N, C-alpha and C positions, 0 to 999 in steps of 0.2 A: 518465720524465718525468712520469708521473701521480703518482706516490709524492711527488716533489719539489714539486708544485703544489697538492697537497692542502689545505694550511695556508691558502692564499691562496683558495680557493673556498668558496662558501656551502654550505648543507647540501645543497641541491637537487642542486648541481652535483658535490658529492662522491658523491652516490649514483649519479648518472649516468657518474662516472668508474668506479666500482666495476662498474657494470653493463657497461660498456665492456671493462675489463679481465677480467672472468669468463671468457669463451671463451679468452682467451690463457694462462690458468693452466694449462690443459691440456697446453700445450708444454713444460713443466717436465719431462714425463717423456722428452723427447727428450735432454736433459742426461745421463741415466742409460742410454740405448741406445747400446752399441758400434757399431752399425750405421748410427746417424745421424749427419750432418756436424756436428751441434751437440755431439757426445760429446766430454767433457773428463775425462780419467783422474783428475786431481787432484780434480775436483768442486768447484773454487774458484769458478765461476761460478753453480752451482747454489746454493750455500750463500750466496753474497752476495745472489741473488735471495730465497731465502727470510729472510734477517735483514732486508731491505729490507721484506718484507711483514709481519714481526714488529714492526718499527718504526711501521709505517704502523698497526698494530692499537694499538699503545702509545703512541705519541709524543704528549705536551702533553695526556693524557686531563684532568688536573686543570685545567688552564689553560682547554681547550675548555669544561668545564663550568661555571667562573666566567664566561667571556665569554658563553656562551648565556644563562645566567640574567640577566646584566645587560643584554645587547644584544636577544636574541630573547624574552626572559622565558621561556625554555623549556629548563629545566636538564636536561631529558631527552633533548635534541637530540644532544649526544654519543654516548649509548648507542644512539640510532637507528642512527649512523652506524657504530657497532661492531657492531651485529646485521647490518647490510648488509655488512660486511667478513666477518662469520662465514659469512653466506648465499653471497655470491658468490666468495670466495676459499677460505676453509679447507674448507668441505664440498665444494668442487670438488676440491681436493686430496685429501680424504679417499676420493675415488672412483678415483685413480689407483693404478698398480700399488704393490705391498709395498714393493718397493725404495726409491722415491722416500718414500712414506709414514715409512719407517724414518729418511731422513735428514732429514725434515722434523722428525720426532718428537725426534731428537737435538737439532737446533737450538732447540726449543721447550724443552726441559728445560733447555740451557746457558742460555738467556736468561731464564728464569724463575729458576734459580739465583742468577744475576747480580743479579737484583732482591732477592732475601732472601725466605724463607717469610714470609707474611703481608703482604708490601707489595702496593701495587695493581697493580704490573708483574706480578707472580708469580700473583696471582689470575686476571688479565685473561687471561695465557697459558695458565694450568690450564684455565682455561673455554673457551679457543680449542681447546685439544687435544681436546675433547669431540667436535668434529667430526670427529676420526681415530678416536673410540672404536670399536674392533672386538675381537674375539676376539683377534686377532693382536696388535694394540696393546697390548692390557692383558697379555699374556703378556711383550711387549716390556719395558714397564714393570716388572713384576715381576720380570724377569729382571736388569734393570739395578739395581733395589733390592737384591737378592740380592748382586749383584757388590760394590757399593759398602758393603755390610755387611761383607764379606769383606775388604775394603782395611782396614778400621777396625784389624784386628790387625797391620798392618804399622807403623801409627803409633800404638800403643795409649793409651788414657787412662783416667785414673780413671773417668769416666762416659762415656755416648755422646754426651750435649751438648757435650761439652768437645772431642770429637774433630774433627780438621780436616776430616773428611768430614760432618759433621753437617748443614749446609746443604743437601748434595745429598740426603742422607736424607730430610730433612723436606720438600724440594721434590718428590722422587720420591713420597712418602705422599700428598702432595696430589693429584698427578697420578694415583694408584691410585685415590684416593677420586672424582675426577671421572670417571674412566672408569668406574667401577662405577655412578654415579649414572645414566650414559647407556647403560647395557648393554641392547642390542636383542636378545640371545640370551641369555636366561635359563636355557635348557635346557643351554648350554654353560658356565654359571657354575662349575659343579662340577669341571671340568678343573683350576683353580687352587686348590682347597682346601688342598693341602699347601702351596702357597706363601704362601697367606693365613696360615695357621696359623703357619708358621715364621716370618714376618715380624712378626705380631702378638706373638708372645712375646718377641722381640727389641726391639721399638721401644714396645711399650705401656706407659704410665705414665712415659715420659721425655720432656724437652723443655717446650717452650712448651703452652698450653692448645690451641691451633689443631692441633697435632700429635696431640696426644692425642684430640681429638674426630676427627680424621681416621682414625685407627686404629679407634676406636669404631666410626665410621661405615662402613668399610669392612666390618668384619663384620655390622653390621646391614643395610646393603645387600644382601650376599649372602644372609642368611637371608630377607630380605622377598622379594627375586626368586626364591629357590626356594619358598618358600611360595606365591606367586601361579601359579608353574607346576605347584605339586602340591597345591593347596588340596584336591582330591578325592581324592586319594591317602592310603594308609594311614599315611604320615609326616606328613600335614598337621597333626593335632592336636599331635604332638612338636614340630615347627616352630614352632607358635604357642606352644605352652609355653616353648620355649628363648627366644623372642623376649620374651615377658612377663618371664622371669626377668632377662635383660639390663638391663631399663630400671629394675630395683630398686638401690638405694643400693649394697648389697653389691658388686653386679656391676660398677657403674660405678666402684667404688673399685679394682678390679682392673686398670682402665684409667688408674688416676691421675685419676679425675675425680669430682666430687660436685656436688649441686645442692640448693637448699632445697625446690623444688617442681618439678612437672613443666612449669611454665612459667617458671622461673627461666633464668639463665645458668648454663652449667657453669663450674666453677673447678676449678683444681688440687687435687688430694688427695695429699700426701706422706706416704710411711709414715716412722714415728719411727727406726726402727732396722733393722739387717741382718737379725735374724730375722722381722720383719714383712715385709720386702722378699722373704725366701726362701718363707715361707708363702704371700705373694700370687702369686708366680710359680707355684708349686705349684698354687694353686686356679684360677688362669687356665689353666694346661696342663691341669688335668682338664676345665675347662669347655670347652675346644676339643676335648679327646678326645671328649667327649659330642657336641658338634656335629658332628664326623666320622661318629661312630657313626649319629646321626640322618640326616645328609644323605646317607650312603652307600645307605641302603635294605637293609643288610644287616649282622648283628652277627657276633660271635664269630671263628671261623678265617678268613672271608672278609674281614674288615676288616683287610688287612695294612697298608696306609697308616697306620691307626690305630695299630697294635701298633709300628710302626717310630717314628712321632712320639713315642708315649709313653714308648718306651724312650729315645731321644735326649735329650729335655727333662727327662725325672726324673732320668735320670744326671747331668745337670748340677746338679740340684739337691742331690743328694750331694755333688757335688765342691764346691759352694759353703758347705755345712755344714761340710766338711773345711776349708776356708779360713777359715771364721769362727772355727773352733777353734783354728787355727793362729794366729790375731790374739791370741787370749786368751793363747796361749804366748809372744808376744812376736815371732813371724815377721811379716814385712811381705808383703802382697800388693796386688794391684790392687783387690781387691773391698772391702777394708776397711783402710786404712792407718791405723794409729796416729800421733797428733799431727800428721797431715797432710802427711807426708812420702812423696812419691810417688816420689823421685828413685830408690829402688831396687824400685819396685813391680813386681810380676809380673802383667802383664795378666790380667783375668778372662775367660774365654772368652764368658760369657754376655753381657757388655756390648761385647765386640768383636764378636760375631757368628761368631767362628770355632769353630763347633760341631761341623765336619767333617760334618753331616749335612743341610745345606741345598743 
């Protein structure tokens, strides 16, 4: 009843409704508790409640902006309501058990993907997911991203953005960035170094500028959080040097980005040919290996994760060089197909994410 009447209420009444609804949100946990009379095995009622809350968060935001600017002379009023929804609804949900938080995260990702990456709906929902940001939620997002990258091999395409799963990949990348922005546990960020490196090597330099900036942002957020936690440690200067290197034009180009100055906007940087792409992937992989070594705090034989990551991804580079050589001999493959004919193309493992090691 509250959600259906919100559009007819003024700003103050909407805020009052949200404050009234806040204690009720905790009852959502009863739908997941088998010992509670409200429990439903299918979970349909719970998901319907979550979708209603999502619609309440995103519905007619652009219309409300225009109306508030014209009637109330306050274009920020809708965002004040959105911040109250975040405080009284989603923050409260973030305090619930992990079971219900996982269900909520699934619905948020589905709703954001429906809006499309870069849309107001997707960005609003991604910021909403920040209320759920915890070490477990970040792991869930990375797990989903790895799985959907694996699905691309079932329906291969010439490039990753052309794949049917690209919209979901781009949406999850945005969620991963937002979650890293709101990390409250810098000491635990290192748990997901393998996931971050694996995903970055597959997604970096592809798709829209927003997605490329998101991949770059995930790396920078990770290094900055570790630097803040280890500023006084022996690895502090190395982390700072690595961050300084990542803001150079050469490093930006590894992520498919470039900019004229430190204050200008990012724009796409596309490599001219297959050889440049392979060399860029190798340079990016070696940069990530250095990052693993610096953040690990140990080198040499103790850095087993670094060795495994390097072996998997540099082996792929050798395979791609072989594929490129086969192209020159007239063979057709999914990495570089002559004359644009992909009807008989063989999908490239690098672009499908089917590396066997993620």
